[in-house]
mmCIF entry with sequence, helices, sheets and N, C-alpha, C, O atoms, coordinates in Angstrom:
data_MODEL
# 
_entry.id   MODEL 
# 
_entity.id                         1 
_entity.type                       polymer 
_entity.pdbx_number_of_molecules   1 
# 
_entity_poly.entity_id                      1 
_entity_poly.type                           'polypeptide(L)' 
_entity_poly.nstd_linkage                   no 
_entity_poly.nstd_monomer                   no 
_entity_poly.pdbx_seq_one_letter_code       MFGYDGLYIIDGSTISANPGVNPSLTITALAERAMTFIPDQATASTGE 
_entity_poly.pdbx_seq_one_letter_code_can   MFGYDGLYIIDGSTISANPGVNPSLTITALAERAMTFIPDQATASTGE 
_entity_poly.pdbx_strand_id                 A 
# 
loop_
_entity_poly_seq.entity_id 
_entity_poly_seq.num 
_entity_poly_seq.mon_id 
_entity_poly_seq.hetero 
1 1  MET n 
1 2  PHE n 
1 3  GLY n 
1 4  TYR n 
1 5  ASP n 
1 6  GLY n 
1 7  LEU n 
1 8  TYR n 
1 9  ILE n 
1 10 ILE n 
1 11 ASP n 
1 12 GLY n 
1 13 SER n 
1 14 THR n 
1 15 ILE n 
1 16 SER n 
1 17 ALA n 
1 18 ASN n 
1 19 PRO n 
1 20 GLY n 
1 21 VAL n 
1 22 ASN n 
1 23 PRO n 
1 24 SER n 
1 25 LEU n 
1 26 THR n 
1 27 ILE n 
1 28 THR n 
1 29 ALA n 
1 30 LEU n 
1 31 ALA n 
1 32 GLU n 
1 33 ARG n 
1 34 ALA n 
1 35 MET n 
1 36 THR n 
1 37 PHE n 
1 38 ILE n 
1 39 PRO n 
1 40 ASP n 
1 41 GLN n 
1 42 ALA n 
1 43 THR n 
1 44 ALA n 
1 45 SER n 
1 46 THR n 
1 47 GLY n 
1 48 GLU n 
# 
_struct_asym.id          A 
_struct_asym.entity_id   1 
# 
loop_
_struct_conf.conf_type_id 
_struct_conf.id 
_struct_conf.pdbx_PDB_helix_id 
_struct_conf.beg_label_comp_id 
_struct_conf.beg_label_asym_id 
_struct_conf.beg_label_seq_id 
_struct_conf.pdbx_beg_PDB_ins_code 
_struct_conf.end_label_comp_id 
_struct_conf.end_label_asym_id 
_struct_conf.end_label_seq_id 
_struct_conf.pdbx_end_PDB_ins_code 
_struct_conf.beg_auth_comp_id 
_struct_conf.beg_auth_asym_id 
_struct_conf.beg_auth_seq_id 
_struct_conf.end_auth_comp_id 
_struct_conf.end_auth_asym_id 
_struct_conf.end_auth_seq_id 
_struct_conf.pdbx_PDB_helix_class 
_struct_conf.details 
_struct_conf.pdbx_PDB_helix_length 
HELX_P HELX_P1 AA1 GLY A 12 ? THR A 14 ? GLY A 12 THR A 14 5 ? 3  
HELX_P HELX_P2 AA2 SER A 24 ? MET A 35 ? SER A 24 MET A 35 1 ? 12 
HELX_P HELX_P3 AA3 GLN A 41 ? THR A 46 ? GLN A 41 THR A 46 1 ? 6  
# 
_struct_conf_type.id          HELX_P 
_struct_conf_type.criteria    ? 
_struct_conf_type.reference   ? 
# 
loop_
_atom_site.group_PDB 
_atom_site.id 
_atom_site.type_symbol 
_atom_site.label_atom_id 
_atom_site.label_alt_id 
_atom_site.label_comp_id 
_atom_site.label_asym_id 
_atom_site.label_entity_id 
_atom_site.label_seq_id 
_atom_site.pdbx_PDB_ins_code 
_atom_site.Cartn_x 
_atom_site.Cartn_y 
_atom_site.Cartn_z 
_atom_site.occupancy 
_atom_site.B_iso_or_equiv 
_atom_site.pdbx_formal_charge 
_atom_site.auth_seq_id 
_atom_site.auth_comp_id 
_atom_site.auth_asym_id 
_atom_site.auth_atom_id 
_atom_site.pdbx_PDB_model_num 
ATOM 1   N N  . MET A 1 1  ? -9.939  6.855   -11.776 1.00 0.00 ? 1  MET A N  1 
ATOM 2   C CA . MET A 1 1  ? -11.202 6.714   -11.105 1.00 0.00 ? 1  MET A CA 1 
ATOM 3   C C  . MET A 1 1  ? -11.117 7.444   -9.771  1.00 0.00 ? 1  MET A C  1 
ATOM 4   O O  . MET A 1 1  ? -10.374 7.040   -8.876  1.00 0.00 ? 1  MET A O  1 
ATOM 5   N N  . PHE A 1 2  ? -11.863 8.489   -9.654  1.00 0.00 ? 2  PHE A N  1 
ATOM 6   C CA . PHE A 1 2  ? -11.907 9.234   -8.406  1.00 0.00 ? 2  PHE A CA 1 
ATOM 7   C C  . PHE A 1 2  ? -13.273 9.046   -7.761  1.00 0.00 ? 2  PHE A C  1 
ATOM 8   O O  . PHE A 1 2  ? -14.279 8.897   -8.454  1.00 0.00 ? 2  PHE A O  1 
ATOM 9   N N  . GLY A 1 3  ? -13.302 9.052   -6.447  1.00 0.00 ? 3  GLY A N  1 
ATOM 10  C CA . GLY A 1 3  ? -14.558 8.950   -5.730  1.00 0.00 ? 3  GLY A CA 1 
ATOM 11  C C  . GLY A 1 3  ? -14.974 7.547   -5.364  1.00 0.00 ? 3  GLY A C  1 
ATOM 12  O O  . GLY A 1 3  ? -16.068 7.350   -4.837  1.00 0.00 ? 3  GLY A O  1 
ATOM 13  N N  . TYR A 1 4  ? -14.125 6.556   -5.629  1.00 0.00 ? 4  TYR A N  1 
ATOM 14  C CA . TYR A 1 4  ? -14.440 5.172   -5.288  1.00 0.00 ? 4  TYR A CA 1 
ATOM 15  C C  . TYR A 1 4  ? -13.390 4.670   -4.305  1.00 0.00 ? 4  TYR A C  1 
ATOM 16  O O  . TYR A 1 4  ? -12.282 4.310   -4.704  1.00 0.00 ? 4  TYR A O  1 
ATOM 17  N N  . ASP A 1 5  ? -13.733 4.647   -3.038  1.00 0.00 ? 5  ASP A N  1 
ATOM 18  C CA . ASP A 1 5  ? -12.796 4.169   -2.026  1.00 0.00 ? 5  ASP A CA 1 
ATOM 19  C C  . ASP A 1 5  ? -12.583 2.669   -2.173  1.00 0.00 ? 5  ASP A C  1 
ATOM 20  O O  . ASP A 1 5  ? -13.536 1.919   -2.388  1.00 0.00 ? 5  ASP A O  1 
ATOM 21  N N  . GLY A 1 6  ? -11.339 2.235   -2.056  1.00 0.00 ? 6  GLY A N  1 
ATOM 22  C CA . GLY A 1 6  ? -11.025 0.814   -2.097  1.00 0.00 ? 6  GLY A CA 1 
ATOM 23  C C  . GLY A 1 6  ? -10.995 0.208   -3.489  1.00 0.00 ? 6  GLY A C  1 
ATOM 24  O O  . GLY A 1 6  ? -10.945 -1.015  -3.621  1.00 0.00 ? 6  GLY A O  1 
ATOM 25  N N  . LEU A 1 7  ? -11.025 1.034   -4.536  1.00 0.00 ? 7  LEU A N  1 
ATOM 26  C CA . LEU A 1 7  ? -10.984 0.511   -5.895  1.00 0.00 ? 7  LEU A CA 1 
ATOM 27  C C  . LEU A 1 7  ? -9.536  0.370   -6.343  1.00 0.00 ? 7  LEU A C  1 
ATOM 28  O O  . LEU A 1 7  ? -8.769  1.331   -6.302  1.00 0.00 ? 7  LEU A O  1 
ATOM 29  N N  . TYR A 1 8  ? -9.174  -0.815  -6.765  1.00 0.00 ? 8  TYR A N  1 
ATOM 30  C CA . TYR A 1 8  ? -7.827  -1.064  -7.279  1.00 0.00 ? 8  TYR A CA 1 
ATOM 31  C C  . TYR A 1 8  ? -7.933  -1.439  -8.744  1.00 0.00 ? 8  TYR A C  1 
ATOM 32  O O  . TYR A 1 8  ? -8.750  -2.279  -9.122  1.00 0.00 ? 8  TYR A O  1 
ATOM 33  N N  . ILE A 1 9  ? -7.104  -0.815  -9.566  1.00 0.00 ? 9  ILE A N  1 
ATOM 34  C CA . ILE A 1 9  ? -7.070  -1.120  -10.991 1.00 0.00 ? 9  ILE A CA 1 
ATOM 35  C C  . ILE A 1 9  ? -5.711  -1.751  -11.282 1.00 0.00 ? 9  ILE A C  1 
ATOM 36  O O  . ILE A 1 9  ? -4.668  -1.129  -11.079 1.00 0.00 ? 9  ILE A O  1 
ATOM 37  N N  . ILE A 1 10 ? -5.739  -2.972  -11.751 1.00 0.00 ? 10 ILE A N  1 
ATOM 38  C CA . ILE A 1 10 ? -4.515  -3.702  -12.044 1.00 0.00 ? 10 ILE A CA 1 
ATOM 39  C C  . ILE A 1 10 ? -4.455  -3.908  -13.555 1.00 0.00 ? 10 ILE A C  1 
ATOM 40  O O  . ILE A 1 10 ? -5.413  -4.381  -14.166 1.00 0.00 ? 10 ILE A O  1 
ATOM 41  N N  . ASP A 1 11 ? -3.319  -3.547  -14.148 1.00 0.00 ? 11 ASP A N  1 
ATOM 42  C CA . ASP A 1 11 ? -3.231  -3.577  -15.599 1.00 0.00 ? 11 ASP A CA 1 
ATOM 43  C C  . ASP A 1 11 ? -1.822  -3.961  -16.027 1.00 0.00 ? 11 ASP A C  1 
ATOM 44  O O  . ASP A 1 11 ? -0.853  -3.704  -15.313 1.00 0.00 ? 11 ASP A O  1 
ATOM 45  N N  . GLY A 1 12 ? -1.722  -4.558  -17.162 1.00 0.00 ? 12 GLY A N  1 
ATOM 46  C CA . GLY A 1 12 ? -0.426  -4.949  -17.702 1.00 0.00 ? 12 GLY A CA 1 
ATOM 47  C C  . GLY A 1 12 ? 0.224   -3.863  -18.536 1.00 0.00 ? 12 GLY A C  1 
ATOM 48  O O  . GLY A 1 12 ? 1.249   -4.116  -19.169 1.00 0.00 ? 12 GLY A O  1 
ATOM 49  N N  . SER A 1 13 ? -0.333  -2.668  -18.559 1.00 0.00 ? 13 SER A N  1 
ATOM 50  C CA . SER A 1 13 ? 0.216   -1.611  -19.401 1.00 0.00 ? 13 SER A CA 1 
ATOM 51  C C  . SER A 1 13 ? 1.532   -1.054  -18.863 1.00 0.00 ? 13 SER A C  1 
ATOM 52  O O  . SER A 1 13 ? 2.186   -0.263  -19.544 1.00 0.00 ? 13 SER A O  1 
ATOM 53  N N  . THR A 1 14 ? 1.932   -1.449  -17.657 1.00 0.00 ? 14 THR A N  1 
ATOM 54  C CA . THR A 1 14 ? 3.212   -0.986  -17.126 1.00 0.00 ? 14 THR A CA 1 
ATOM 55  C C  . THR A 1 14 ? 4.387   -1.690  -17.782 1.00 0.00 ? 14 THR A C  1 
ATOM 56  O O  . THR A 1 14 ? 5.535   -1.278  -17.619 1.00 0.00 ? 14 THR A O  1 
ATOM 57  N N  . ILE A 1 15 ? 4.102   -2.747  -18.519 1.00 0.00 ? 15 ILE A N  1 
ATOM 58  C CA . ILE A 1 15 ? 5.149   -3.511  -19.197 1.00 0.00 ? 15 ILE A CA 1 
ATOM 59  C C  . ILE A 1 15 ? 5.428   -2.879  -20.561 1.00 0.00 ? 15 ILE A C  1 
ATOM 60  O O  . ILE A 1 15 ? 4.506   -2.467  -21.266 1.00 0.00 ? 15 ILE A O  1 
ATOM 61  N N  . SER A 1 16 ? 6.683   -2.809  -20.916 1.00 0.00 ? 16 SER A N  1 
ATOM 62  C CA . SER A 1 16 ? 7.046   -2.204  -22.199 1.00 0.00 ? 16 SER A CA 1 
ATOM 63  C C  . SER A 1 16 ? 6.402   -2.942  -23.373 1.00 0.00 ? 16 SER A C  1 
ATOM 64  O O  . SER A 1 16 ? 5.953   -4.079  -23.229 1.00 0.00 ? 16 SER A O  1 
ATOM 65  N N  . ALA A 1 17 ? 6.363   -2.301  -24.512 1.00 0.00 ? 17 ALA A N  1 
ATOM 66  C CA . ALA A 1 17 ? 5.650   -2.822  -25.682 1.00 0.00 ? 17 ALA A CA 1 
ATOM 67  C C  . ALA A 1 17 ? 6.211   -4.153  -26.185 1.00 0.00 ? 17 ALA A C  1 
ATOM 68  O O  . ALA A 1 17 ? 5.451   -5.025  -26.606 1.00 0.00 ? 17 ALA A O  1 
ATOM 69  N N  . ASN A 1 18 ? 7.529   -4.314  -26.145 1.00 0.00 ? 18 ASN A N  1 
ATOM 70  C CA . ASN A 1 18 ? 8.117   -5.551  -26.644 1.00 0.00 ? 18 ASN A CA 1 
ATOM 71  C C  . ASN A 1 18 ? 9.238   -5.994  -25.706 1.00 0.00 ? 18 ASN A C  1 
ATOM 72  O O  . ASN A 1 18 ? 10.410  -5.722  -25.970 1.00 0.00 ? 18 ASN A O  1 
ATOM 73  N N  . PRO A 1 19 ? 8.883   -6.680  -24.604 1.00 0.00 ? 19 PRO A N  1 
ATOM 74  C CA . PRO A 1 19 ? 9.932   -7.084  -23.673 1.00 0.00 ? 19 PRO A CA 1 
ATOM 75  C C  . PRO A 1 19 ? 10.755  -8.275  -24.159 1.00 0.00 ? 19 PRO A C  1 
ATOM 76  O O  . PRO A 1 19 ? 11.763  -8.611  -23.539 1.00 0.00 ? 19 PRO A O  1 
ATOM 77  N N  . GLY A 1 20 ? 10.350  -8.921  -25.251 1.00 0.00 ? 20 GLY A N  1 
ATOM 78  C CA . GLY A 1 20 ? 11.096  -10.049 -25.789 1.00 0.00 ? 20 GLY A CA 1 
ATOM 79  C C  . GLY A 1 20 ? 10.660  -11.387 -25.234 1.00 0.00 ? 20 GLY A C  1 
ATOM 80  O O  . GLY A 1 20 ? 11.099  -12.431 -25.718 1.00 0.00 ? 20 GLY A O  1 
ATOM 81  N N  . VAL A 1 21 ? 9.802   -11.375 -24.225 1.00 0.00 ? 21 VAL A N  1 
ATOM 82  C CA . VAL A 1 21 ? 9.272   -12.612 -23.653 1.00 0.00 ? 21 VAL A CA 1 
ATOM 83  C C  . VAL A 1 21 ? 7.776   -12.441 -23.439 1.00 0.00 ? 21 VAL A C  1 
ATOM 84  O O  . VAL A 1 21 ? 7.257   -11.325 -23.472 1.00 0.00 ? 21 VAL A O  1 
ATOM 85  N N  . ASN A 1 22 ? 7.092   -13.554 -23.222 1.00 0.00 ? 22 ASN A N  1 
ATOM 86  C CA . ASN A 1 22 ? 5.672   -13.499 -22.942 1.00 0.00 ? 22 ASN A CA 1 
ATOM 87  C C  . ASN A 1 22 ? 5.451   -12.848 -21.569 1.00 0.00 ? 22 ASN A C  1 
ATOM 88  O O  . ASN A 1 22 ? 5.996   -13.332 -20.576 1.00 0.00 ? 22 ASN A O  1 
ATOM 89  N N  . PRO A 1 23 ? 4.676   -11.773 -21.487 1.00 0.00 ? 23 PRO A N  1 
ATOM 90  C CA . PRO A 1 23 ? 4.530   -11.042 -20.220 1.00 0.00 ? 23 PRO A CA 1 
ATOM 91  C C  . PRO A 1 23 ? 3.493   -11.624 -19.265 1.00 0.00 ? 23 PRO A C  1 
ATOM 92  O O  . PRO A 1 23 ? 3.216   -11.019 -18.230 1.00 0.00 ? 23 PRO A O  1 
ATOM 93  N N  . SER A 1 24 ? 2.917   -12.773 -19.580 1.00 0.00 ? 24 SER A N  1 
ATOM 94  C CA . SER A 1 24 ? 1.823   -13.281 -18.749 1.00 0.00 ? 24 SER A CA 1 
ATOM 95  C C  . SER A 1 24 ? 2.250   -13.567 -17.307 1.00 0.00 ? 24 SER A C  1 
ATOM 96  O O  . SER A 1 24 ? 1.483   -13.302 -16.381 1.00 0.00 ? 24 SER A O  1 
ATOM 97  N N  . LEU A 1 25 ? 3.440   -14.095 -17.100 1.00 0.00 ? 25 LEU A N  1 
ATOM 98  C CA . LEU A 1 25 ? 3.888   -14.355 -15.734 1.00 0.00 ? 25 LEU A CA 1 
ATOM 99  C C  . LEU A 1 25 ? 4.141   -13.063 -14.965 1.00 0.00 ? 25 LEU A C  1 
ATOM 100 O O  . LEU A 1 25 ? 3.891   -12.999 -13.761 1.00 0.00 ? 25 LEU A O  1 
ATOM 101 N N  . THR A 1 26 ? 4.633   -12.043 -15.645 1.00 0.00 ? 26 THR A N  1 
ATOM 102 C CA . THR A 1 26 ? 4.846   -10.754 -14.998 1.00 0.00 ? 26 THR A CA 1 
ATOM 103 C C  . THR A 1 26 ? 3.516   -10.120 -14.621 1.00 0.00 ? 26 THR A C  1 
ATOM 104 O O  . THR A 1 26 ? 3.389   -9.553  -13.536 1.00 0.00 ? 26 THR A O  1 
ATOM 105 N N  . ILE A 1 27 ? 2.535   -10.206 -15.488 1.00 0.00 ? 27 ILE A N  1 
ATOM 106 C CA . ILE A 1 27 ? 1.215   -9.666  -15.197 1.00 0.00 ? 27 ILE A CA 1 
ATOM 107 C C  . ILE A 1 27 ? 0.586   -10.421 -14.029 1.00 0.00 ? 27 ILE A C  1 
ATOM 108 O O  . ILE A 1 27 ? -0.058  -9.814  -13.174 1.00 0.00 ? 27 ILE A O  1 
ATOM 109 N N  . THR A 1 28 ? 0.769   -11.730 -13.987 1.00 0.00 ? 28 THR A N  1 
ATOM 110 C CA . THR A 1 28 ? 0.264   -12.521 -12.870 1.00 0.00 ? 28 THR A CA 1 
ATOM 111 C C  . THR A 1 28 ? 0.935   -12.101 -11.574 1.00 0.00 ? 28 THR A C  1 
ATOM 112 O O  . THR A 1 28 ? 0.274   -12.000 -10.541 1.00 0.00 ? 28 THR A O  1 
ATOM 113 N N  . ALA A 1 29 ? 2.238   -11.856 -11.614 1.00 0.00 ? 29 ALA A N  1 
ATOM 114 C CA . ALA A 1 29 ? 2.959   -11.422 -10.423 1.00 0.00 ? 29 ALA A CA 1 
ATOM 115 C C  . ALA A 1 29 ? 2.469   -10.053 -9.961  1.00 0.00 ? 29 ALA A C  1 
ATOM 116 O O  . ALA A 1 29 ? 2.344   -9.816  -8.759  1.00 0.00 ? 29 ALA A O  1 
ATOM 117 N N  . LEU A 1 30 ? 2.191   -9.155  -10.895 1.00 0.00 ? 30 LEU A N  1 
ATOM 118 C CA . LEU A 1 30 ? 1.651   -7.844  -10.530 1.00 0.00 ? 30 LEU A CA 1 
ATOM 119 C C  . LEU A 1 30 ? 0.286   -7.975  -9.852  1.00 0.00 ? 30 LEU A C  1 
ATOM 120 O O  . LEU A 1 30 ? 0.001   -7.277  -8.879  1.00 0.00 ? 30 LEU A O  1 
ATOM 121 N N  . ALA A 1 31 ? -0.547  -8.867  -10.366 1.00 0.00 ? 31 ALA A N  1 
ATOM 122 C CA . ALA A 1 31 ? -1.867  -9.089  -9.772  1.00 0.00 ? 31 ALA A CA 1 
ATOM 123 C C  . ALA A 1 31 ? -1.739  -9.700  -8.378  1.00 0.00 ? 31 ALA A C  1 
ATOM 124 O O  . ALA A 1 31 ? -2.465  -9.312  -7.462  1.00 0.00 ? 31 ALA A O  1 
ATOM 125 N N  . GLU A 1 32 ? -0.822  -10.651 -8.213  1.00 0.00 ? 32 GLU A N  1 
ATOM 126 C CA . GLU A 1 32 ? -0.611  -11.256 -6.897  1.00 0.00 ? 32 GLU A CA 1 
ATOM 127 C C  . GLU A 1 32 ? -0.117  -10.214 -5.897  1.00 0.00 ? 32 GLU A C  1 
ATOM 128 O O  . GLU A 1 32 ? -0.538  -10.209 -4.741  1.00 0.00 ? 32 GLU A O  1 
ATOM 129 N N  . ARG A 1 33 ? 0.766   -9.345  -6.340  1.00 0.00 ? 33 ARG A N  1 
ATOM 130 C CA . ARG A 1 33 ? 1.283   -8.285  -5.459  1.00 0.00 ? 33 ARG A CA 1 
ATOM 131 C C  . ARG A 1 33 ? 0.166   -7.326  -5.067  1.00 0.00 ? 33 ARG A C  1 
ATOM 132 O O  . ARG A 1 33 ? 0.078   -6.910  -3.912  1.00 0.00 ? 33 ARG A O  1 
ATOM 133 N N  . ALA A 1 34 ? -0.677  -6.978  -6.015  1.00 0.00 ? 34 ALA A N  1 
ATOM 134 C CA . ALA A 1 34 ? -1.777  -6.063  -5.722  1.00 0.00 ? 34 ALA A CA 1 
ATOM 135 C C  . ALA A 1 34 ? -2.757  -6.684  -4.734  1.00 0.00 ? 34 ALA A C  1 
ATOM 136 O O  . ALA A 1 34 ? -3.364  -5.976  -3.931  1.00 0.00 ? 34 ALA A O  1 
ATOM 137 N N  . MET A 1 35 ? -2.912  -7.998  -4.789  1.00 0.00 ? 35 MET A N  1 
ATOM 138 C CA . MET A 1 35 ? -3.838  -8.665  -3.875  1.00 0.00 ? 35 MET A CA 1 
ATOM 139 C C  . MET A 1 35 ? -3.399  -8.524  -2.420  1.00 0.00 ? 35 MET A C  1 
ATOM 140 O O  . MET A 1 35 ? -4.232  -8.615  -1.518  1.00 0.00 ? 35 MET A O  1 
ATOM 141 N N  . THR A 1 36 ? -2.109  -8.304  -2.176  1.00 0.00 ? 36 THR A N  1 
ATOM 142 C CA . THR A 1 36 ? -1.652  -8.132  -0.797  1.00 0.00 ? 36 THR A CA 1 
ATOM 143 C C  . THR A 1 36 ? -2.153  -6.831  -0.193  1.00 0.00 ? 36 THR A C  1 
ATOM 144 O O  . THR A 1 36 ? -2.170  -6.691  1.030   1.00 0.00 ? 36 THR A O  1 
ATOM 145 N N  . PHE A 1 37 ? -2.562  -5.875  -1.021  1.00 0.00 ? 37 PHE A N  1 
ATOM 146 C CA . PHE A 1 37 ? -3.059  -4.599  -0.525  1.00 0.00 ? 37 PHE A CA 1 
ATOM 147 C C  . PHE A 1 37 ? -4.560  -4.616  -0.249  1.00 0.00 ? 37 PHE A C  1 
ATOM 148 O O  . PHE A 1 37 ? -5.080  -3.712  0.405   1.00 0.00 ? 37 PHE A O  1 
ATOM 149 N N  . ILE A 1 38 ? -5.253  -5.633  -0.740  1.00 0.00 ? 38 ILE A N  1 
ATOM 150 C CA . ILE A 1 38 ? -6.693  -5.726  -0.557  1.00 0.00 ? 38 ILE A CA 1 
ATOM 151 C C  . ILE A 1 38 ? -6.957  -6.492  0.727   1.00 0.00 ? 38 ILE A C  1 
ATOM 152 O O  . ILE A 1 38 ? -6.515  -7.632  0.868   1.00 0.00 ? 38 ILE A O  1 
ATOM 153 N N  . PRO A 1 39 ? -7.678  -5.875  1.675   1.00 0.00 ? 39 PRO A N  1 
ATOM 154 C CA . PRO A 1 39 ? -7.909  -6.563  2.950   1.00 0.00 ? 39 PRO A CA 1 
ATOM 155 C C  . PRO A 1 39 ? -8.826  -7.770  2.785   1.00 0.00 ? 39 PRO A C  1 
ATOM 156 O O  . PRO A 1 39 ? -9.748  -7.767  1.969   1.00 0.00 ? 39 PRO A O  1 
ATOM 157 N N  . ASP A 1 40 ? -8.552  -8.795  3.575   1.00 0.00 ? 40 ASP A N  1 
ATOM 158 C CA . ASP A 1 40 ? -9.387  -9.990  3.571   1.00 0.00 ? 40 ASP A CA 1 
ATOM 159 C C  . ASP A 1 40 ? -10.736 -9.638  4.200   1.00 0.00 ? 40 ASP A C  1 
ATOM 160 O O  . ASP A 1 40 ? -10.771 -9.015  5.262   1.00 0.00 ? 40 ASP A O  1 
ATOM 161 N N  . GLN A 1 41 ? -11.822 -10.017 3.580   1.00 0.00 ? 41 GLN A N  1 
ATOM 162 C CA . GLN A 1 41 ? -13.151 -9.667  4.073   1.00 0.00 ? 41 GLN A CA 1 
ATOM 163 C C  . GLN A 1 41 ? -13.404 -10.254 5.459   1.00 0.00 ? 41 GLN A C  1 
ATOM 164 O O  . GLN A 1 41 ? -14.065 -9.617  6.279   1.00 0.00 ? 41 GLN A O  1 
ATOM 165 N N  . ALA A 1 42 ? -12.897 -11.444 5.737   1.00 0.00 ? 42 ALA A N  1 
ATOM 166 C CA . ALA A 1 42 ? -13.129 -12.073 7.042   1.00 0.00 ? 42 ALA A CA 1 
ATOM 167 C C  . ALA A 1 42 ? -12.460 -11.282 8.156   1.00 0.00 ? 42 ALA A C  1 
ATOM 168 O O  . ALA A 1 42 ? -13.060 -11.068 9.209   1.00 0.00 ? 42 ALA A O  1 
ATOM 169 N N  . THR A 1 43 ? -11.231 -10.848 7.936   1.00 0.00 ? 43 THR A N  1 
ATOM 170 C CA . THR A 1 43 ? -10.524 -10.103 8.994   1.00 0.00 ? 43 THR A CA 1 
ATOM 171 C C  . THR A 1 43 ? -10.942 -8.632  9.016   1.00 0.00 ? 43 THR A C  1 
ATOM 172 O O  . THR A 1 43 ? -10.857 -7.991  10.064  1.00 0.00 ? 43 THR A O  1 
ATOM 173 N N  . ALA A 1 44 ? -11.386 -8.090  7.898   1.00 0.00 ? 44 ALA A N  1 
ATOM 174 C CA . ALA A 1 44 ? -11.807 -6.690  7.858   1.00 0.00 ? 44 ALA A CA 1 
ATOM 175 C C  . ALA A 1 44 ? -13.089 -6.484  8.654   1.00 0.00 ? 44 ALA A C  1 
ATOM 176 O O  . ALA A 1 44 ? -13.252 -5.450  9.301   1.00 0.00 ? 44 ALA A O  1 
ATOM 177 N N  . SER A 1 45 ? -13.995 -7.447  8.615   1.00 0.00 ? 45 SER A N  1 
ATOM 178 C CA . SER A 1 45 ? -15.266 -7.274  9.319   1.00 0.00 ? 45 SER A CA 1 
ATOM 179 C C  . SER A 1 45 ? -15.130 -7.485  10.827  1.00 0.00 ? 45 SER A C  1 
ATOM 180 O O  . SER A 1 45 ? -15.909 -6.920  11.595  1.00 0.00 ? 45 SER A O  1 
ATOM 181 N N  . THR A 1 46 ? -14.146 -8.294  11.271  1.00 0.00 ? 46 THR A N  1 
ATOM 182 C CA . THR A 1 46 ? -13.971 -8.545  12.691  1.00 0.00 ? 46 THR A CA 1 
ATOM 183 C C  . THR A 1 46 ? -12.951 -7.612  13.313  1.00 0.00 ? 46 THR A C  1 
ATOM 184 O O  . THR A 1 46 ? -12.879 -7.501  14.537  1.00 0.00 ? 46 THR A O  1 
ATOM 185 N N  . GLY A 1 47 ? -12.159 -6.937  12.486  1.00 0.00 ? 47 GLY A N  1 
ATOM 186 C CA . GLY A 1 47 ? -11.166 -6.015  13.000  1.00 0.00 ? 47 GLY A CA 1 
ATOM 187 C C  . GLY A 1 47 ? -9.918  -6.668  13.523  1.00 0.00 ? 47 GLY A C  1 
ATOM 188 O O  . GLY A 1 47 ? -9.156  -6.018  14.239  1.00 0.00 ? 47 GLY A O  1 
ATOM 189 N N  . GLU A 1 48 ? -9.666  -7.920  13.206  1.00 0.00 ? 48 GLU A N  1 
ATOM 190 C CA . GLU A 1 48 ? -8.470  -8.616  13.686  1.00 0.00 ? 48 GLU A CA 1 
ATOM 191 C C  . GLU A 1 48 ? -7.269  -8.271  12.866  1.00 0.00 ? 48 GLU A C  1 
ATOM 192 O O  . GLU A 1 48 ? -6.176  -8.769  13.133  1.00 0.00 ? 48 GLU A O  1 
# 
């Protein structure tokens, strides 16, 4: 996706096809990590 500032795409496709375990916790961890890059709306609008 080009031309969309601030767009983050989070996907579980980075995990191998058959890791031998359920990947749901890893996908959740990836989403939580990505959330650290998204600025909080309250602090973004005030500049703090």
